[in-house]
ROFI-412050 format. One line per field, with one value per residue (C-alpha): residue number from 1; x, y, z. Coordinates in steps of 0.25 Angstrom, whole numbers, always signed. Layout:
<atoms>
k (NUM	...) $
x (X	...) $
y (Y	...) $
z (Z	...) $
</atoms>
This chain:
<atoms>
k (1	2	3	4	5	6	7	8	9	10	11	12	13	14	15	16	17	18	19	20	21	22	23	24	25	26	27	28	29	30	31	32	33	34	35	36	37	38	39	40	41	42	43	44	45	46	47	48	49	50	51	52	53	54	55	56	57	58	59	60	61	62	63	64	65	66	67	68	69	70	71	72	73	74	75	76	77	78	79	80	81	82	83	84	85	86	87	88	89	90	91	92	93	94	95	96	97	98	99	100	101	102	103	104	105	106	107	108	109	110	111	112	113	114	115	116	117	118	119	120	121	122	123	124	125	126	127	128	129	130	131	132	133	134	135	136	137	138	139	140	141	142	143	144	145	146	147	148	149	150	151	152	153	154	155	156	157	158	159	160	161	162	163	164	165	166	167	168	169	170	171	172	173	174	175	176	177	178	179	180	181	182	183	184	185	186	187	188	189	190	191	192	193	194	195	196	197	198	199	200	201	202	203	204	205	206	207	208	209	210	211	212	213	214	215	216	217	218	219	220	221	222	223	224	225	226	227	228	229	230	231	232	233	234	235	236	237	238	239	240	241	242	243	244	245	246	247	248	249	250	251	252	253	254	255	256	257	258	259	260	261	262	263	264	265	266	267	268	269	270	271	272	273	274	275	276	277	278	279	280	281	282	283	284	285	286	287	288	289	290	291	292	293	294	295	296	297	298	299	300	301	302	303	304	305	306	307	308	309	310	311	312	313	314	315	316	317	318	319	320	321	322	323	324	325	326	327	328	329	330	331	332	333	334	335	336	337	338	339	340	341	342	343	344	345	346	347	348	349	350	351	352	353	354	355	356	357	358	359	360	361	362	363	364	365	366	367	368	369	370	371	372	373	374	375	376	377	378	379	380	381	382	383	384	385	386	387	388	389	390	391	392	393	394	395	396	397	398	399	400	401	402	403	404	405	406	407	408	409	410	411	412	413	414	415	416	417	418	419	420	421	422	423	424	425	426	427	428	429	430	431	432	433	434	435	436	437	438	439	440	441	442	443	444	445	446	447	448	449	450	451	452	453	454	455	456	457	458	459	460	461	462	463	464	465	466	467	468	469	470	471	472	473	474	475	476	477	478	479	480	481	482	483	484	485	486	487	488	489	490	491	492	493	494	495	496	497	498	499	500	501	502	503	504	505	506	507	508	509	510	511	512	513	514	515	516	517	518	519	520	521	522	523	524	525	526	527	528	529	530	531	532	533	534	535	536	537	538	539	540	541	542	543	544	545	546	547	548	549	550	551	552	553	554	555	556	557	558	559	560	561	562	563	564	565	566	567	568	569	570	571	572	573	574	575	576	577) $
x (+222	+230	+229	+234	+242	+240	+225	+221	+213	+211	+213	+209	+213	+215	+201	+202	+192	+194	+200	+200	+188	+191	+189	+203	+209	+205	+209	+222	+224	+219	+232	+225	+212	+217	+213	+211	+201	+208	+209	+194	+190	+196	+188	+175	+170	+163	+157	+162	+174	+181	+177	+189	+188	+173	+177	+189	+181	+174	+186	+186	+171	+164	+154	+152	+137	+127	+112	+105	+92	+97	+107	+97	+94	+109	+111	+100	+108	+121	+127	+135	+128	+129	+141	+144	+150	+144	+154	+153	+161	+170	+164	+167	+156	+148	+152	+152	+154	+144	+154	+157	+143	+141	+152	+146	+132	+138	+145	+132	+124	+133	+141	+132	+121	+111	+114	+113	+121	+118	+121	+124	+124	+139	+138	+143	+138	+138	+138	+130	+131	+145	+150	+164	+168	+164	+171	+184	+177	+169	+181	+189	+177	+176	+191	+190	+179	+187	+179	+183	+177	+189	+185	+170	+168	+176	+184	+188	+183	+172	+166	+166	+153	+151	+138	+132	+126	+131	+124	+136	+146	+159	+157	+152	+164	+174	+167	+167	+182	+184	+176	+185	+198	+193	+189	+203	+211	+204	+204	+212	+226	+227	+229	+220	+208	+216	+224	+211	+201	+209	+221	+230	+245	+249	+257	+270	+272	+262	+248	+246	+233	+238	+223	+215	+226	+229	+216	+208	+197	+189	+176	+170	+172	+163	+166	+158	+159	+146	+141	+130	+119	+117	+121	+119	+130	+125	+137	+133	+134	+149	+162	+168	+161	+166	+155	+159	+160	+159	+161	+156	+154	+168	+172	+181	+181	+173	+166	+170	+161	+165	+159	+146	+140	+127	+130	+126	+124	+110	+110	+124	+122	+137	+134	+126	+124	+131	+132	+146	+152	+157	+172	+174	+178	+190	+196	+197	+212	+210	+199	+208	+216	+204	+198	+210	+211	+197	+199	+212	+206	+195	+205	+213	+202	+190	+186	+192	+187	+172	+168	+154	+160	+171	+166	+171	+158	+161	+175	+171	+161	+172	+184	+176	+173	+183	+194	+192	+191	+204	+211	+207	+212	+225	+227	+223	+231	+218	+208	+194	+187	+173	+162	+157	+142	+135	+121	+114	+100	+98	+105	+96	+100	+94	+86	+83	+90	+98	+108	+122	+129	+137	+124	+125	+112	+112	+101	+100	+93	+86	+90	+82	+92	+103	+100	+102	+96	+86	+72	+60	+56	+67	+81	+89	+102	+101	+96	+109	+117	+110	+112	+127	+129	+126	+129	+140	+142	+143	+134	+134	+130	+124	+124	+109	+110	+106	+113	+116	+118	+127	+132	+121	+122	+109	+108	+109	+99	+86	+91	+97	+84	+76	+85	+84	+69	+68	+76	+68	+80	+71	+58	+51	+41	+52	+48	+57	+56	+61	+73	+76	+76	+88	+92	+105	+106	+103	+97	+100	+115	+120	+124	+121	+107	+96	+84	+81	+84	+86	+75	+66	+67	+59	+46	+48	+50	+37	+30	+36	+32	+18	+19	+24	+12	+2	+6	+5	+20	+24	+32	+45	+45	+53	+61	+75	+73	+84	+85	+97	+97	+106	+112	+125	+119	+121	+107	+110	+97	+104	+103	+89	+76	+70	+81	+78	+89	+88	+87	+81	+73	+61	+65	+72	+76	+69	+77	+71	+77	+88	+87	+86	+101	+106	+113	+105	+105	+91	+86	+80	+65	+62	+70	+68	+55	+47	+45	+30	+33	+43	+32	+22	+32	+36	+21	+18	+31	+28	+14	+19	+30	+19	+11	+21	+33	+38	+39	+49	+53	+59	+55	+68	+68	+54	+56	+67	+58	+46	+54	+51	+66	+77	+88	+101	+111	+123	+122	+131	+122	+108	+107	+104	+98) $
y (+83	+74	+60	+56	+43	+38	+41	+41	+54	+65	+80	+90	+105	+102	+95	+81	+73	+59	+45	+42	+34	+19	+23	+30	+18	+9	+20	+21	+6	+4	+6	+17	+10	-4	-10	-25	-23	-32	-44	-42	-43	-57	-61	-68	-73	-60	-50	-38	-31	-30	-18	-9	-13	-11	+4	+4	+0	+13	+20	+11	+16	+4	+2	-12	-15	-26	-28	-24	-30	-44	-42	-47	-60	-62	-61	-72	-81	-78	-71	-58	-46	-46	-37	-29	-16	-3	+4	+19	+23	+36	+44	+59	+67	+55	+53	+39	+35	+25	+14	+15	+15	+2	-5	-1	-5	-19	-21	-17	-27	-38	-36	-29	-35	-24	-22	-7	+6	+16	+31	+38	+52	+52	+53	+39	+25	+14	-1	-8	-23	-27	-40	-42	-51	-40	-28	-28	-31	-18	-10	-15	-13	+1	+3	-2	+9	+20	+21	+18	+19	+25	+34	+34	+31	+31	+43	+50	+60	+52	+53	+68	+73	+83	+89	+80	+91	+88	+100	+110	+101	+109	+113	+99	+93	+103	+100	+85	+85	+92	+82	+71	+79	+80	+66	+61	+71	+66	+51	+42	+39	+25	+14	+5	+5	+0	-10	-16	-16	-15	-24	-12	-14	-10	+3	+4	+15	+22	+27	+41	+49	+64	+69	+59	+55	+41	+39	+47	+56	+56	+54	+53	+66	+70	+81	+87	+96	+103	+113	+123	+124	+109	+104	+90	+84	+90	+97	+98	+83	+84	+87	+95	+102	+110	+119	+122	+137	+140	+152	+152	+137	+134	+129	+139	+134	+128	+133	+123	+118	+109	+101	+95	+81	+74	+62	+62	+52	+50	+54	+61	+76	+78	+74	+81	+84	+97	+106	+110	+124	+133	+135	+144	+144	+138	+138	+125	+124	+123	+112	+100	+107	+112	+98	+92	+102	+100	+85	+85	+95	+86	+74	+80	+87	+78	+70	+56	+53	+53	+49	+55	+69	+66	+73	+86	+93	+90	+94	+108	+109	+105	+113	+125	+128	+139	+131	+120	+129	+136	+123	+119	+132	+130	+116	+120	+133	+139	+149	+148	+159	+164	+154	+157	+158	+145	+140	+126	+126	+111	+97	+87	+81	+86	+74	+72	+77	+90	+96	+101	+113	+104	+99	+85	+79	+73	+64	+64	+51	+51	+38	+36	+34	+32	+17	+11	-2	-9	-8	-14	-6	+4	-2	+10	+3	-3	+10	+17	+6	+6	+21	+20	+11	+22	+35	+43	+53	+50	+47	+56	+51	+62	+64	+63	+48	+51	+48	+58	+53	+64	+69	+63	+68	+72	+60	+51	+58	+51	+37	+39	+45	+34	+23	+31	+31	+16	+12	+21	+31	+42	+44	+57	+54	+55	+66	+78	+73	+59	+66	+74	+62	+54	+42	+35	+20	+15	+1	-10	-7	+4	+0	+13	+14	+16	+18	+16	+27	+22	+12	+21	+34	+31	+28	+39	+49	+44	+47	+61	+64	+61	+71	+82	+79	+78	+93	+98	+101	+103	+91	+99	+101	+91	+89	+85	+71	+62	+49	+43	+30	+35	+48	+47	+55	+48	+52	+66	+68	+79	+88	+85	+93	+80	+71	+57	+51	+36	+33	+19	+10	+18	+30	+43	+57	+67	+80	+92	+106	+103	+111	+110	+114	+104	+115	+113	+101	+97	+96	+84	+85	+72	+60	+45	+45	+35	+37	+39	+50	+56	+56	+63	+74	+76	+77	+87	+95	+95	+100	+112	+114	+114	+124	+133	+134	+146	+147	+137	+133	+119	+109	+110	+125	+125	+116	+126	+139	+132	+129	+114	+111	+122	+124	+117	+128	+123	+108	+106	+116	+114	+100	+93	+105) $
z (-108	-98	-93	-80	-83	-68	-67	-81	-79	-90	-87	-97	-95	-81	-79	-74	-82	-76	-79	-94	-99	-103	-118	-117	-112	-123	-133	-127	-127	-141	-149	-157	-159	-162	-149	-151	-162	-171	-161	-158	-173	-173	-161	-167	-154	-151	-161	-153	-148	-135	-126	-130	-145	-144	-142	-152	-164	-163	-167	-180	-183	-176	-165	-159	-158	-157	-162	-149	-154	-153	-141	-130	-139	-141	-126	-124	-134	-126	-138	-138	-144	-159	-160	-173	-176	-182	-191	-194	-207	-208	-219	-217	-223	-226	-240	-246	-261	-267	-269	-254	-251	-259	-251	-237	-242	-246	-232	-225	-232	-231	-218	-208	-199	-203	-218	-216	-218	-208	-211	-198	-192	-193	-208	-211	-212	-202	-203	-192	-189	-193	-187	-182	-194	-204	-197	-204	-217	-215	-213	-225	-234	-229	-231	-245	-249	-242	-229	-215	-201	-194	-182	-184	-169	-157	-150	-163	-173	-181	-195	-199	-204	-215	-221	-231	-240	-254	-261	-258	-264	-264	-249	-245	-252	-244	-231	-233	-236	-223	-216	-222	-218	-204	-203	-208	-200	-187	-189	-180	-186	-180	-190	-182	-191	-203	-195	-189	-200	-213	-208	-211	-208	-194	-196	-188	-177	-168	-171	-168	-166	-167	-167	-159	-150	-145	-137	-147	-143	-130	-138	-152	-160	-172	-183	-194	-206	-209	-220	-215	-216	-214	-201	-206	-197	-184	-180	-166	-164	-167	-160	-171	-183	-195	-201	-215	-219	-234	-242	-256	-256	-251	-237	-230	-216	-204	-192	-181	-170	-159	-148	-153	-148	-145	-136	-122	-111	-104	-90	-91	-91	-93	-108	-118	-133	-137	-149	-155	-152	-163	-162	-174	-189	-195	-209	-217	-216	-200	-201	-198	-188	-180	-181	-175	-164	-159	-159	-152	-142	-139	-139	-128	-120	-121	-109	-109	-95	-98	-112	-110	-109	-119	-132	-137	-132	-118	-120	-125	-113	-103	-107	-114	-128	-129	-122	-132	-144	-140	-139	-153	-158	-151	-156	-170	-171	-177	-171	-174	-181	-178	-183	-197	-199	-202	-200	-200	-205	-205	-204	-212	-225	-238	-241	-256	-268	-268	-279	-276	-281	-289	-297	-290	-284	-270	-264	-248	-244	-230	-223	-211	-199	-209	-210	-225	-226	-235	-229	-235	-247	-244	-248	-243	-243	-256	-262	-258	-263	-277	-277	-274	-286	-295	-287	-293	-281	-266	-254	-242	-228	-220	-205	-205	-209	-223	-237	-248	-262	-267	-280	-289	-304	-310	-319	-307	-298	-304	-303	-289	-284	-290	-283	-270	-271	-275	-262	-253	-251	-255	-248	-251	-239	-228	-219	-215	-201	-204	-212	-199	-190	-186	-177	-172	-174	-160	-159	-162	-165	-156	-142	-136	-140	-130	-139	-153	-163	-178	-177	-169	-178	-190	-183	-173	-185	-191	-177	-177	-191	-187	-176	-185	-195	-183	-179	-194	-196	-210	-216	-217	-202	-194	-182	-181	-174	-169	-161	-154	-147	-136	-131	-140	-151	-164	-169	-165	-157	-149	-161	-164	-162	-156	-151	-145	-137	-133	-118	-118	-127	-132	-124	-128	-122	-131	-134	-141	-146	-156	-169	-184	-186	-176	-167	-154	-144	-140	-126	-119	-118	-111	-107	-108	-115	-124	-138	-136	-127	-137	-147	-138	-135	-149	-153	-142	-146	-161	-158	-151	-162	-173	-165	-158	-168	-174	-189	-194	-180	-179	-168	-160	-160	-155	-144	-139	-141	-135	-122	-124	-122	-118	-128	-126	-128	-121	-119	-107	-100	-106	-111	-98	-91) $
</atoms>
């Protein structure tokens, strides 16, 4: 990559991409992510941050938001929006100890506007509604319990996901350890986080970022470690994926997949969701070297002119998969071997009790939308806190917004089961359809939201359940259903059998044709339609599925075979065709 210092124009492999985006300016001027955040914190006239710091705090794991439900009323009162921040913690593999859980529960109760803990599709937790005076307190509390929020947002490698399955304990432990190693290896090296939030001493000398570079990555970057046959982290939503290959129950290496991503922009056909490509197999000793080579290649070749085309998926399509792969091999000094056989058969969490090969018990709790709060007759948040006071193992947050109480000995199983049921954390009446439905946060906090998602999903699922029952489908049959309030992809609707993407209040684009394993991008069926029309369409489609399906055929596969939508094989070519 070269940047012309006179014109500020980026050129990659001889291709002129254009003038640098403004994000590149403020990253370069930020003094390794410090900006003037510390000064902003002292300004109590406003609850928000200046425009550049609004962007920079993302690298520290926070997004500035406001309560959009009351924005108009505050404007009438000539008040600024009720600015606050959402913090996303860095938790590689989603594992958290009971003592840590109790600390985050206490902070959520006492120092956030909403009082909830939100489990996210990035396999971690979020605090929503933290006001400016409480931000430093929040970071100090997290630091005291061994947690941080470094690089969970912004143009960096974000929280590394890992398959949650605790049953194969030895293999999971190895995979989890690699997820942690990858996360640590790719973290920003700047001391800005400690200096600003923890009042750390300024270290003499110049900051260096040998992997991420002085202006960091062109765009966000996401990494996973997954253990087949469960694709519970949705690998095709991520830039870099390590698929565990085991022999005799021991991890021996990884298949590497690169270039997945789901975000797009309405009306811009140069943007599209894309599944990841297979690069090849590597041995364990080469894992960090390959991870670094993929990241640095994307760092140098990614589009810094047009952020809408800046992610790894677009770099692969622009320069060519073989060219990108060869550059990774050159930088790493490692040749990819042929892909080892693997298969994904599902991606949901095993809700309920399971027993591991180590004899320990594990309880996966279904948490609708990942929102832990005390509801009338269902004090979910208090229930998890009560369990945390006696639990001897750990908790595992899943990429499907659920929570696993892992490592329960036999003599504790009954009491934990009783406590979970008492607080509404176990509900034997929850349908398979509800368990396989998911939404992003959206309104009222997300500034990008165009339509409802989290608040919309529960009732919508009820209506879909009624449609399935109406057409006589067995209770075990369900459809992977996901709703996202905008096209940025947080709810992973672009890997669903039915995906709704928010277009405007009460209106969505309806996508069909993903599959159960999460290896196919769905195609848009209808654009900008009402919820009433969506339900009519689902009713008609489910009626056909019930009558015309092949034995065991899933809904997404049926929509492709029946010609309802064409299959998206190559996203750049097929998604908008």
